[in-house]
C-alpha positions in Angstrom: 0.0 0.0 0.0 1.1 3.5 -0.7 1.8 5.8 2.3 4.1 8.5 0.9 4.5 10.8 -2.1 7.9 11.5 -3.5 9.6 14.4 -5.3 12.8 13.7 -7.1 15.4 16.3 -6.0 18.5 14.8 -7.6 19.2 11.9 -9.9 17.2 9.7 -12.2 14.7 7.0 -11.4 13.1 4.3 -13.6 9.3 3.5 -13.5 8.5 -0.1 -14.2 5.0 -1.5 -14.8 4.8 -5.3 -15.0 2.3 -7.4 -16.9 -0.9 -8.4 -14.9 -0.4 -11.4 -12.7 3.4 -11.1 -12.6 5.0 -12.7 -9.4 7.4 -10.2 -7.8 9.7 -13.2 -7.0 9.7 -14.5 -10.6 13.4 -15.0 -11.6 12.5 -13.8 -15.1 10.7 -10.7 -14.0 12.8 -8.5 -16.2 11.0 -10.1 -19.2 7.6 -9.3 -17.8 7.9 -5.5 -18.1 4.9 -4.0 -19.9 5.9 -0.4 -19.6 8.9 1.6 -18.4 10.2 5.1 -18.5 12.8 7.3 -16.8 12.0 10.5 -14.9 14.3 13.3 -14.0 14.8 15.9 -11.2 11.7 17.9 -10.2 9.1 15.2 -11.0 6.8 13.8 -8.4 5.6 10.1 -8.2 3.7 7.8 -6.0 0.3 9.6 -6.1 -1.9 7.0 -7.6 -1.8 4.6 -4.6 -2.5 7.5 -2.3 -5.4 8.9 -4.4 -7.2 5.5 -4.4 -6.0 3.9 -1.2 -4.6 1.1 -3.2 -1.5 -0.9 -3.8 1.4 0.5 -5.7 0.8 0.1 -9.5 4.4 0.4 -10.5 7.9 -0.3 -9.3 10.3 2.7 -8.9 14.1 2.1 -8.7 17.1 4.4 -8.8 18.9 4.5 -12.1 21.7 6.4 -10.4 22.4 8.0 -7.0 19.2 9.9 -6.0 17.8 12.2 -3.4 14.0 12.6 -2.9 11.8 14.7 -0.8 9.1 12.7 0.9 5.6 13.9 1.8 3.4 11.9 4.2 0.3 10.4 2.5 -2.1 12.1 4.9 -0.6 15.5 4.2 -0.6 14.9 0.5 -4.3 14.1 0.5 -5.2 17.1 2.5 -3.3 19.5 0.3 -3.7 18.0 -3.2 -6.9 16.0 -3.2 -9.0 18.5 -1.2 -8.0 21.4 -3.5 -7.9 19.7 -6.9 -9.4 16.2 -7.1 -12.5 16.3 -4.9 -14.7 15.3 -7.8 -12.4 12.8 -9.5 -11.9 10.7 -6.4 -15.5 9.6 -6.6 -14.9 8.0 -10.0 -13.7 4.4 -9.6 -12.0 2.1 -12.0 -15.1 -0.1 -11.7 -17.1 2.5 -13.6 -14.6 2.2 -16.5 -14.8 -1.6 -16.4 -18.4 -1.3 -17.6 -17.4 0.8 -20.7 -16.4 -1.5 -23.6 -13.5 0.5 -25.0 -11.7 0.5 -21.6 -12.0 -3.2 -20.8 -8.6 -4.0 -22.2 -6.8 -1.2 -20.2 -4.9 -2.4 -17.1 -5.6 -0.8 -13.7 -2.7 1.6 -14.0 -4.0 3.0 -17.3 -7.5 3.3 -15.9 -6.3 5.3 -12.9 -4.3 7.6 -15.2 -7.4 8.0 -17.3 -9.5 9.0 -14.3 -7.0 11.8 -13.5 -7.5 13.1 -17.0 -11.3 13.3 -16.9 -13.3 16.5 -16.4 -17.0 16.7 -15.5 -19.8 18.6 -17.0 -23.4 18.8 -15.7 -26.2 19.7 -18.1 -30.0 20.1 -17.8 -32.9 18.7 -19.9 -32.8 20.2 -23.4 -29.2 21.4 -23.2 -27.0 20.6 -26.2 -23.7 18.9 -25.5 -22.7 19.9 -29.1 -24.5 20.7 -32.3 -24.3 19.3 -35.8 -21.5 21.1 -37.8 -19.4 21.9 -34.7 -15.8 21.0 -34.7 -15.2 18.1 -32.3 -12.9 18.8 -29.4 -13.9 16.2 -26.7 -14.9 12.6 -26.2 -17.8 12.0 -23.7 -19.0 9.3 -21.3 -22.3 9.4 -19.5 -21.8 9.0 -15.8 -25.5 9.7 -15.0 -28.5 10.4 -17.2 -29.6 10.1 -20.9 -29.0 11.9 -24.1 -30.5 11.8 -27.6 -28.4 11.8 -30.8 -30.3 13.7 -33.5 -29.7 14.9 -37.0 -31.2 17.8 -38.8 -33.8 16.7 -41.4 -32.7 17.2 -45.0 -35.1 18.4 -47.7 -35.6 16.5 -51.0 -32.8 18.5 -52.6 -30.4 17.7 -49.9 -30.4 21.1 -48.2 -31.2 21.4 -44.5 -34.5 22.8 -43.4 -33.9 25.9 -41.4 -36.3 27.5 -39.0 -36.4 28.8 -35.5 -36.9 25.2 -34.4 -35.3 23.0 -37.1 -36.8 19.5 -37.4 -34.6 16.8 -36.0 -34.6 13.0 -36.5 -33.7 10.8 -33.6 -30.8 8.5 -34.4 -30.3 6.8 -31.1 -30.5 7.3 -27.3 -27.6 6.8 -25.0 -27.7 6.1 -21.3 -25.4 5.8 -18.3 -22.1 4.1 -19.1 -22.3 4.7 -22.9 -20.0 7.0 -24.8 -20.1 9.4 -27.8 -18.3 12.1 -29.6 -15.3 10.0 -30.9 -16.1 10.1 -34.6 -15.3 13.8 -35.0 -11.9 13.2 -33.3 -11.1 10.4 -35.7 -12.2 11.8 -39.1 -10.1 14.3 -41.1 -12.6 17.2 -41.2 -13.3 16.9 -37.5 -16.9 17.9 -37.8 -19.9 16.7 -35.7 -22.4 15.0 -37.9 -25.0 14.7 -35.2 -26.3 17.0 -32.5 -26.5 15.5 -28.9 -28.9 17.0 -26.4 -29.9 16.0 -22.9 -33.1 13.9 -22.6 -33.1 13.3 -18.8 -33.8 15.9 -16.2 -30.1 16.2 -15.5 -27.0 14.6 -17.1 -23.5 14.2 -15.7 -20.8 13.8 -18.3 -17.2 12.8 -18.0 -15.1 14.0 -20.9 -11.5 14.0 -22.3 -10.2 16.7 -24.6 -8.9 15.6 -28.0 -5.2 15.5 -27.0 -5.8 13.3 -23.9 -8.3 11.1 -25.9 -5.6 10.2 -28.4 -3.1 9.5 -25.6 -5.4 7.0 -23.9 -7.6 5.5 -26.6 -5.9 6.3 -29.9 -5.1 2.6 -30.4 -8.9 1.9 -30.3 -9.7 3.9 -33.4 -10.9 0.9 -35.4 -13.1 -0.4 -32.6 -14.6 3.0 -31.9 -15.7 3.4 -35.6 -17.3 0.0 -35.5 -19.0 0.5 -32.1 -22.2 1.9 -33.7 -22.9 -1.4 -35.3 -23.6 0.2 -38.7 -26.6 2.0 -37.3 -25.3 5.5 -38.1 -23.9 4.5 -41.5 -27.1 2.8 -42.6 -29.3 5.9 -41.8 -26.9 8.5 -43.0 -24.5 7.0 -45.5 -21.5 9.1 -46.4 -21.7 11.4 -43.3 -19.7 9.5 -40.7 
């Protein structure tokens, strides 16, 4: 379990994350490294276990002679969490386990993802984004329900404009589902649907485009297929 937070004052340390199920006493443990990186002076580490009252998710070893400042876990929580992470600490990796695209992420990556998430609360009838907007975020529904709608085209293909344009319901998304990834994956970056809140209130978790690609960039093919062809079959050529 983690009890302290460290700040590297001198030297270089190596961060090692081993494959799931690796035995710490395995004589071939060096072959079981899933991820590693070196960090230099001025960088802090050890916060993940403190934030989630959990075991250490990585091994840290000195690559050369080092000197660290050490902050007691209780003090770290009082200073850091209370000021900056009050909302995020209520999001657990279990919530991400129920979202298909994150099932293959290990616990370490899920905890990193949680730290990247921001929260937005919207009311019934509010638009998360509108058709034609440039996509800048990926969204997950923590609580509530949204409708994905498309402006109704006329016979000639032009959109019908009025004070209240007609909209065709494409699909409804509920707690634990995600949306907004297509605009982050397509060259033009445009939203081809509008998304608005159907429930009385909706709590959304979101990643900006840069963080989205850091975490789920490798899932691009899966994300495009996740609609099961429903979007493409209704509006061919727009996705």
